[in-house]
C-alpha positions as CSV (number, residue, x, y, z in Angstrom):
1,M,185.4,-131.8,91.1
2,D,183.9,-131.9,94.7
3,S,180.2,-132.3,95.5
4,A,179.7,-128.7,96.3
5,E,181.2,-127.6,93.0
6,T,179.1,-130.2,91.2
7,V,175.9,-128.8,92.7
8,D,177.0,-125.3,91.8
9,A,177.8,-126.2,88.3
10,F,174.7,-128.2,87.4
11,D,171.3,-126.7,87.3
12,P,168.6,-129.4,86.8
13,R,165.9,-126.7,86.3
14,R,167.1,-125.2,83.0
15,R,163.5,-124.2,82.1
16,G,164.1,-125.0,78.4
17,L,167.5,-123.3,78.2
18,S,170.6,-125.0,76.8
19,P,173.5,-125.7,79.2
20,L,175.2,-122.6,77.9
21,G,172.1,-120.5,78.4
22,A,171.6,-121.9,81.9
23,T,175.2,-121.1,82.7
24,A,174.8,-117.5,81.5
25,R,171.7,-117.1,83.7
26,R,173.4,-118.7,86.8
27,H,176.6,-116.7,86.5
28,A,175.2,-113.5,85.2
29,T,176.7,-111.3,87.9
30,R,180.2,-112.8,87.5
31,L,180.1,-112.4,83.7
32,V,179.0,-108.8,84.0
33,A,181.8,-108.1,86.4
34,I,184.4,-109.7,84.0
35,D,183.0,-107.7,81.1
36,L,183.1,-104.4,83.0
37,L,186.6,-105.0,84.6
38,T,188.1,-105.9,81.2
39,A,186.4,-103.0,79.4
40,V,187.6,-100.4,82.0
41,S,191.1,-101.9,81.9
42,V,191.4,-101.8,78.1
43,F,189.9,-98.3,78.0
44,A,192.5,-97.1,80.5
45,A,195.4,-98.9,78.9
46,V,194.9,-97.8,75.3
47,R,195.6,-94.1,75.3
48,D,195.8,-93.8,71.5
49,P,194.0,-96.5,69.5
50,G,195.8,-95.2,66.4
51,L,198.9,-97.1,67.6
52,L,196.9,-100.4,67.0
53,S,195.9,-99.6,63.5
54,P,198.0,-100.2,60.3
55,T,198.1,-96.5,59.3
56,G,197.8,-94.9,62.8
57,G,194.2,-94.1,62.1
58,L,195.0,-91.4,59.6
59,P,192.1,-90.7,57.2
60,P,192.8,-92.1,53.7
61,T,193.3,-88.6,52.3
62,A,195.6,-87.3,55.1
63,G,199.2,-86.6,54.4
64,V,202.0,-88.4,56.1
65,S,202.9,-86.9,59.4
66,P,206.1,-87.5,61.5
67,T,203.8,-88.0,64.4
68,A,201.3,-90.4,62.6
69,G,199.4,-92.4,65.1
70,V,200.1,-90.1,68.0
71,S,197.4,-87.8,69.0
72,T,198.3,-84.4,70.5
73,A,194.7,-83.1,70.8
74,V,193.0,-82.8,74.2
75,V,190.8,-85.8,74.5
76,G,187.1,-85.1,75.3
77,V,184.0,-87.2,75.5
78,G,183.2,-86.4,71.9
79,D,186.7,-86.9,70.6
80,P,187.2,-89.7,68.0
81,T,190.0,-91.2,70.1
82,F,187.8,-91.3,73.2
83,L,184.9,-93.0,71.3
84,V,187.1,-95.6,69.7
85,R,188.8,-96.4,73.0
86,L,185.3,-96.9,74.4
87,E,184.5,-99.2,71.6
88,L,187.7,-101.2,72.1
89,G,186.8,-101.6,75.8
90,V,183.3,-102.8,75.1
91,L,184.6,-105.3,72.5
92,A,187.4,-106.6,74.8
93,G,184.9,-106.9,77.7
94,T,182.4,-108.8,75.6
95,L,185.1,-111.2,74.3
96,A,186.4,-111.8,77.8
97,A,182.9,-112.5,79.1
98,G,182.2,-114.9,76.2
99,V,185.4,-116.9,76.8
100,S,184.5,-117.0,80.5
101,L,181.0,-118.2,79.7
102,V,182.3,-121.1,77.7
103,A,184.8,-122.1,80.5
104,L,182.0,-121.9,83.1
105,A,179.7,-124.0,80.9
106,G,182.4,-126.7,80.9
107,R,181.6,-127.3,84.6
108,D,178.2,-128.7,83.7
109,P,178.2,-132.5,83.7
110,A,176.2,-132.4,80.5
111,V,179.0,-130.5,78.7
112,D,182.3,-132.1,77.5
113,L,184.5,-129.4,76.1
114,R,187.3,-131.9,75.4
115,A,185.0,-133.6,72.9
116,A,184.9,-130.3,71.0
117,S,188.5,-129.3,71.4
118,G,189.2,-129.7,67.7
119,W,186.3,-127.5,66.7
120,L,187.2,-124.9,69.3
121,A,190.9,-124.9,68.1
122,V,189.7,-124.3,64.5
123,A,187.5,-121.5,65.7
124,A,190.4,-119.8,67.5
125,A,192.7,-120.3,64.5
126,G,190.1,-119.0,62.1
127,F,189.6,-115.9,64.2
128,L,193.3,-115.2,64.3
129,V,194.0,-115.8,60.6
130,G,190.9,-114.0,59.5
131,T,191.7,-111.0,61.7
132,V,195.3,-110.8,60.6
133,A,194.4,-111.2,56.9
134,A,191.7,-108.6,56.9
135,R,194.0,-106.2,58.7
136,Q,196.3,-106.1,55.7
137,F,193.6,-104.8,53.3
138,A,191.6,-102.7,55.7
139,P,193.4,-99.4,54.8
140,A,192.8,-100.0,51.1
141,L,189.1,-100.7,51.8
142,A,188.9,-97.5,53.8
143,G,190.3,-95.7,50.7
144,L,187.8,-97.2,48.4
145,L,184.9,-96.3,50.7
146,V,186.1,-92.7,50.8
147,E,186.4,-92.6,47.0
148,W,182.9,-93.9,46.7
149,G,181.6,-91.3,49.1
150,R,180.5,-93.8,51.7
151,V,182.8,-92.6,54.5
152,A,183.8,-89.0,55.3
153,A,187.3,-88.3,53.9
154,A,188.6,-86.5,57.0
155,S,187.0,-88.7,59.6
156,R,189.7,-90.3,61.9
157,Q,187.0,-92.1,63.8
158,S,185.8,-93.9,60.7
159,A,189.3,-94.7,59.6
160,L,190.1,-96.2,63.1
161,E,186.8,-98.2,63.2
162,L,187.4,-99.7,59.7
163,E,191.1,-100.6,60.5
164,L,190.4,-102.0,64.0
165,F,187.0,-103.5,63.8
166,F,186.4,-104.7,60.3
167,P,189.2,-107.3,60.7
168,V,187.4,-108.5,63.8
169,A,184.3,-108.9,61.8
170,V,186.1,-111.1,59.3
171,G,187.9,-113.1,62.0
172,G,184.5,-113.5,63.8
173,G,183.0,-114.7,60.5
174,A,185.7,-117.4,60.2
175,A,185.2,-118.5,63.8
176,V,181.4,-118.5,64.1
177,A,180.7,-121.9,62.3
178,P,183.4,-124.0,64.1
179,L,182.5,-122.3,67.4
180,L,178.8,-123.1,67.2
181,L,179.5,-126.6,65.9
182,G,182.0,-127.2,68.7
183,L,179.6,-126.0,71.4
184,R,177.0,-128.3,69.8
185,R,179.4,-131.2,69.9
186,A,180.3,-130.5,73.5
187,G,176.6,-130.5,74.5
188,A,176.5,-126.8,75.5
189,L,174.0,-126.0,72.7
190,S,171.1,-128.0,71.3
191,R,171.9,-130.6,68.6
192,R,169.7,-128.8,66.1
193,L,170.9,-125.2,66.8
194,T,167.3,-124.2,67.6
195,G,165.6,-121.0,66.6
196,A,166.6,-119.3,69.8
197,T,170.3,-120.0,69.2
198,R,170.0,-118.8,65.6
199,G,168.0,-115.7,66.6
200,L,170.4,-114.7,69.4
201,S,173.4,-115.2,67.0
202,L,171.8,-112.9,64.4
203,L,171.0,-110.3,67.1
204,C,174.7,-110.4,68.2
205,L,176.1,-109.9,64.7
206,V,173.6,-107.1,63.9
207,A,174.5,-105.4,67.2
208,F,178.2,-105.7,66.4
209,A,177.8,-104.2,63.0
210,A,175.6,-101.4,64.3
211,C,177.9,-100.4,67.2
212,F,181.4,-100.8,65.6
213,S,181.0,-99.7,62.0
214,P,181.0,-96.2,60.6
215,P,177.4,-94.8,60.3
216,D,176.5,-95.9,56.8
217,S,174.7,-98.9,55.3
218,T,177.7,-100.1,53.2
219,T,180.1,-100.5,56.1
220,F,177.2,-102.0,58.2
221,A,176.8,-104.7,55.5
222,L,180.5,-105.3,55.3
223,Y,180.7,-105.9,59.0
224,A,177.5,-108.1,59.1
225,V,178.1,-110.3,56.1
226,P,181.1,-112.4,57.4
227,P,179.5,-113.5,60.7
228,A,176.2,-114.1,58.8
229,V,177.9,-116.3,56.3
230,G,179.5,-118.2,59.2
231,L,176.2,-118.7,60.9
232,G,174.7,-119.9,57.6
233,V,177.5,-122.5,57.2
234,A,176.8,-123.8,60.8
235,V,173.1,-124.1,60.2
236,A,173.6,-125.8,56.8
237,W,176.1,-128.2,58.4
238,V,173.5,-129.2,61.0
239,E,170.6,-129.4,58.6
240,F,172.2,-131.1,55.6
241,G,175.6,-132.5,57.0
């Protein structure tokens, strides 16, 4: 790392922010650009999100169709396919910006990502395994929610949201604790995971559940609980470990 890059990477005036927070402030424009570029690219590339779901996004009560997962309707702004594509873009953009933020934080001399490589690998594996596992029973969960009257039986948007984003909530829940503990180990976050870190984490998980779950309290809770449990495990590890 040359001297110019070192000066750019290290901000001695963090004003109480953690190295990760200082990096986010310093590179805000770049992170927003990464977020938007990824979101637009994913939105343009995914023409039918049903192709990404286990059942093609068919509502649980729908019959089997020879064109399952292929939409022949004209897509408008209020079309379920359009809305789910928009959600996919937003989620992909947020994840890309988050990964970029961690990578940029690694430039800070106070941060040593190699010291946290084990934790970060566990976080990545937990996200992958949790997402794949939850994807297997997401259609059955959608059927139960329809049976209990929590989700509209004929809603393709709700079916797609449950099959695409509930697995992400479970994977995220599996990744939250090792991710936070890894960033703490690397020096990117405070050693005690301060109230600001916990509050921002809670805000993020509530925002995720509110934006990507069907509009009812039961699915909101299903989306919010896994990341909340992961956050609780991280806090308990720091406080009592």
